[in-house]
Backbone as a ProteinNet text record, in pm:
[ID]
protein_1_A
[PRIMARY]
MNTLLAAIGLMFGSWLFLNLAGAVIVGALARMLLPGKDKVGWLTTIGVGFLGGIVANLVAHVAGWVPWGENSGILGSQLGAMGLLLLHRVWATRRGSKTPPVVPPSAS
[TERTIARY]
119.4	-23.2	66.1	221.1	271.9	347	365.6	435.3	362	248.1	121.4	86.6	102.2	111.6	234.8	339.3	439.1	440.2	355.4	381.3	312	166	50.1	125.8	215.3	264	396.5	403	568.3	448.8	362.5	319.4	273.9	182.8	85.9	208.6	297.8	438.9	501.6	506.6	592.5	451.2	359.5	256.7	262.5	246.8	193	344	466.3	628	573.4	579.6	515.3	454	358.3	203	263.5	314.2	368.5	478.3	608.3	697.5	635.4	523.6	480.5	385.3	342.2	249	368.7	449.8	575.6	637.4	631.1	630.2	610	484.1	293.6	313.5	274.2	251.1	328.2	520.4	603	644.8	571.1	582.8	458.6	336.4	194.2	257.8	356.3	349.6	454.3	605.3	653.2	592.3	502.8	451.3	329.8	305.2	196.9	248.4	368.9	433.7	332.3	321.4	253.6	265.4	258	288.8	162	210.2	94.3	200.9	136.5	153.6	131.6	185.7	148.3	252.2	267.1	355.6	375.6	456	485.1	334.5	280.8	205.5	85.6	50.3	-29.9	-8.9	131.5	151	141.1	214.2	128.5	31.7	-60.3	-193.5	-227.2	-212.8	-256.2	-202.5	-82.9	-38.1	-61.3	-134.1	-206.7	-340	-373.9	-573	-539.6	-455.1	-481.4	-475.8	-414.5	-416.7	-530	-596.9	-713.3	-810.8	-816.9	-962.1	-914.8	-755.8	-776.3	-831.3	-786.3	-810.9	-1001.4	-1055.2	-1183.1	-1265.4	-1235.9	-1307.3	-1209.8	-1081.6	-1097.5	-1186.7	-1230.3	-1301.1	-1444.2	-1447.9	-1613.6	-1622	-1561.6	-1584.1	-1511.1	-1476.2	-1455.9	-1299.7	-1232.4	-1089.7	-1002.1	-1021.7	-954.7	-1005.5	-978.8	-1048	-1034.5	-1138.5	-1123.2	-1042.3	-938	-870.3	-726.2	-731.6	-620.8	-612.7	-490.1	-466.7	-438.8	-475	-434.2	-305.9	-213.1	-33.9	-1.6	90.7	189.9	115.9	47.4	25.9	-200.3	-180.4	-346.9	-341.3	-212.9	-211.3	-159.2	-81.4	-44.7	-117.1	-224.8	-348	-395.2	-482.1	-520	-481.7	-338.1	-265.9	-313.8	-326.5	-275.2	-415.3	-509.7	-649.8	-684	-671.3	-727.4	-589.3	-506.1	-380.4	-491.4	-484.3	-591.6	-685.1	-790.3	-901.2	-842.9	-728	-654.4	-655.9	-626.6	-574	-752	-800.6	-931.3	-1012.4	-987.7	-969.1	-967.9	-818.7	-760.4	-804.5	-811	-816.9	-948.6	-1032.6	-1214	-1193	-1127	-1131.1	-1047.3	-903.4	-867.8	-913	-1006.6	-1123.8	-1158.6	-1156.2	-1268.3	-1369.2	-1336.1	-1437.1	-1528.8	-1652.1	-1783.1	-1768.4	-1753.7	-1739.6	-1830.7	-1801.1	-1837.2	-2014.1	-2079.7	-2249.2	-2260.3	-2257.7	-2329.8	-2499.2	-2480.8	-2664.8	-2755	-2857.8	-2920.5	-3034.5	-3059.4	-3095.1	-3282.7	-3318.8	-3446	-3565.6
-92.4	-15.2	119.4	119.4	275.2	230	154.8	160.6	251.7	159	252.2	395.2	466.6	604.1	679.6	569	696.5	732.4	578.5	577	710.6	707.7	853.9	958	960.7	1095.8	1154.1	1073.2	1101	1137.4	1093.6	1102.6	1208.8	1256.6	1391	1487.3	1447.1	1542.8	1571.9	1480.3	1549.6	1629.4	1504.3	1647.8	1774.9	1803.4	1941.2	2014.2	1943.1	2034.8	2084.7	2006.3	2014	2124.1	2107.1	2219.8	2353.5	2366.4	2493.7	2511.5	2431.2	2507.1	2518	2503.2	2523	2627.8	2657.3	2815.5	2875.4	2885.6	2967.8	3009.1	2959.8	2941.1	3010.9	2960.2	2991.9	3127.6	3164.7	3317.7	3407.1	3391.6	3506.8	3498.5	3394.7	3432.5	3488.9	3482.4	3586.8	3729.4	3790.5	3911.8	3950.4	3851.5	3927.1	3951.5	3855.6	3926.4	3966.6	4045.2	4151	4204.8	4325.9	4368.8	4508.1	4558.7	4690	4707.9	4803.8	4840.8	4733.5	4589.4	4510.4	4547.8	4551.4	4564.4	4396.4	4338.8	4162	4117.4	4047.7	3966.2	3818.3	3756.5	3588.6	3508.4	3512.3	3444.6	3468.2	3602.5	3612.6	3557.7	3588.1	3482.9	3353.2	3299.8	3135.2	3140.3	3170.1	3153.8	3240.5	3288.7	3308.6	3207.7	3170.7	3064	2936.4	2871	2780.4	2753.2	2899.9	2870.8	2910.4	2976.9	2978.1	2856.2	2755.7	2561.2	2531.2	2599	2534.3	2552.4	2731.1	2782.6	2721.5	2741.8	2695.9	2475.4	2453.7	2322.6	2279.3	2398.7	2381.5	2412.6	2520.3	2589.4	2505	2437.7	2344.8	2250.5	2142.3	2064	2108.7	2185.7	2203.7	2254.3	2325.7	2313.5	2232.4	2114.3	2005.4	2005.6	2102	2132.8	2057.9	1996.2	1846	1777.2	1622	1538.9	1551.9	1482.7	1427.1	1321.4	1400.6	1307.7	1339.8	1450.8	1528	1648.2	1731.8	1859.2	1934.4	2105.7	2154.1	2198.9	2179	2189.1	2302.5	2384.2	2462.4	2582.6	2539.3	2691.7	2738.2	2637	2650.9	2728.6	2658.4	2753.8	2878.3	2903.5	3053.3	3121.8	3099.5	3185.1	3220.2	3083.7	3092.3	3233.6	3202.9	3303.8	3393.2	3426.8	3577.8	3654.9	3571.8	3616.7	3629.9	3581.6	3588.3	3712.2	3750.3	3825.5	3963.9	4007.2	4069.2	4102.8	4017.6	4037.6	4058.2	4053	4086.5	4236	4312.2	4467.5	4546.3	4489.7	4541	4514.5	4463.5	4455.4	4538.7	4555.5	4624.8	4791.5	4846.6	4965.6	5000.8	4845.5	5002	4964.6	4875.9	4927.2	4987.5	5027.5	5135.8	5291.5	5328	5414.3	5445.7	5538.8	5645.8	5723.9	5757.9	5823.1	5725.8	5791.9	5630.8	5653.4	5557.1	5507.1	5632.3	5667.8	5789.6	5698.4	5797.8	5699.2	5790.5	5783.3	5833.5	5901.4	5999.9	6056.7	5950.9	5924.9	5859.6	5958.4	5930.8	6009.6	5963.4	6056	5991.7	6157.9
-2.8	-25.3	-15.9	121.4	61.5	-47.5	-89.9	-220.4	-326.1	-314.7	-437.9	-427.6	-272.8	-239.6	-287.8	-293.2	-292.8	-466.8	-502.7	-704.5	-751.7	-660.5	-683.9	-675.9	-526.7	-542.6	-578.7	-657.1	-752.2	-868.9	-906.3	-1053.6	-1030.7	-903.2	-909.3	-919.2	-827.6	-796.9	-941.7	-1016.8	-1170.6	-1266.8	-1219.5	-1280.3	-1290.2	-1128.7	-1073.3	-1124.6	-1150	-1178.1	-1302	-1422	-1542.3	-1576.1	-1521.6	-1534.2	-1500.3	-1391.3	-1374.6	-1451.6	-1501	-1556.4	-1657.1	-1783.7	-1833.2	-1815.6	-1696.9	-1714.4	-1673.6	-1635.1	-1618	-1761.6	-1869.7	-1986.1	-2096.4	-2070.8	-2171.2	-2097.8	-2005.8	-1879.7	-1969.4	-1976.3	-1957.9	-2114.2	-2211.1	-2329.8	-2374.8	-2331.3	-2323.3	-2262	-2164.7	-2165.4	-2229.4	-2307.1	-2385	-2543.1	-2569.7	-2670.2	-2665	-2552.5	-2557.7	-2467.5	-2545.3	-2400.6	-2373.4	-2229.8	-2198.1	-2053.7	-2021.7	-1874.2	-1731.7	-1743.5	-1640.5	-1559.2	-1439.9	-1288.3	-1295.9	-1304.7	-1273.4	-1237.3	-1121.6	-1051.5	-1093.2	-1060.5	-1061.7	-1070.5	-969.9	-960.8	-1079.9	-1106.4	-1204.9	-1354.2	-1361.3	-1512.7	-1503.9	-1389	-1364.6	-1364.4	-1295.5	-1340.2	-1474.1	-1504.8	-1699.2	-1732.7	-1775.3	-1840.7	-1814.7	-1685.9	-1665.8	-1700.2	-1657.1	-1687.2	-1824	-1886.1	-2076.6	-2128.6	-2065.7	-2108.5	-2108	-1979.6	-1980.1	-2050.8	-2100.5	-2169.4	-2333.3	-2413	-2463.4	-2517	-2457.3	-2414.4	-2402	-2341.1	-2340.4	-2472	-2516.9	-2643.6	-2794.2	-2769.1	-2873.4	-2878.7	-2751.9	-2742.5	-2790.9	-2765.3	-2770	-2893.2	-2957.3	-3131	-3205.2	-3176.9	-3233.2	-3308	-3271.8	-3346	-3252.3	-3174.8	-3133.1	-3063.4	-3095.9	-3036.5	-2840.6	-2829.1	-2654.9	-2632.1	-2513.4	-2480.5	-2519.9	-2606.9	-2653.8	-2602.4	-2641.7	-2568.9	-2660.1	-2661.6	-2795.1	-2781.1	-2737.5	-2700.6	-2634.2	-2688.7	-2682	-2746.6	-2876.8	-2956.2	-2885.6	-2859.2	-2792.2	-2655.1	-2593.8	-2465	-2479.6	-2543.6	-2593.4	-2617.8	-2732.1	-2755.4	-2642.7	-2602.8	-2462.2	-2344.8	-2311.1	-2226.6	-2281.3	-2423.3	-2475.3	-2414.7	-2462.5	-2461.5	-2302	-2235.7	-2076.3	-2019.6	-2127.8	-2038.7	-2110.9	-2227.2	-2251.6	-2219.6	-2176.4	-2048.5	-1942.2	-1905.4	-1764.8	-1782.2	-1882.2	-1912.2	-1902.6	-1986.9	-1983.2	-1856.2	-1752.4	-1634.8	-1566.6	-1536.2	-1491	-1522.2	-1622.2	-1699.6	-1662.8	-1685.4	-1636.3	-1447.7	-1414.8	-1243.3	-1190.1	-1260.4	-1218.7	-1264.3	-1385.2	-1392.2	-1334.3	-1251.2	-1202.4	-1269	-1396.2	-1446.8	-1527.4	-1537.2	-1620.8	-1745.2	-1797.6	-1981.3	-1994.7	-2182.7	-2193.2	-2329.5	-2253.6	-2344.8	-2489.1	-2587.5	-2679.6	-2635.2	-2724.7	-2648	-2764.2	-2717.2	-2812.8	-2880.4	-3021.9	-3107.8	-3141	-3032.6	-3034.3	-3080.1
[MASK]
++++++++++++++++++++++++++++++++++++++++++++++++++++++++++++++++++++++++++++++++++++++++++++++++++++++++++++

């Protein structure tokens, strides 16, 4: 039983390490490809990279671009992370803005 638990722990630890390393790479590449004045730390960069891969896989599976059981790969993860980074920028600028958005007058 201890051997089984050790094997499961080793597999989970390896999976977690590889995913975090991939998240750092994908998140850092997304920040390099979309330069700007982001006040984003490494934890947010890792989160953007990790969630970018999850979002890319969900979109690819639902759209039918990738069969179930496979993943979208590094390119899909990169596109997902860049999309999340853009959403983060929009959210951060709206959150930091104290002025209400400009609404055009209605034509009545």
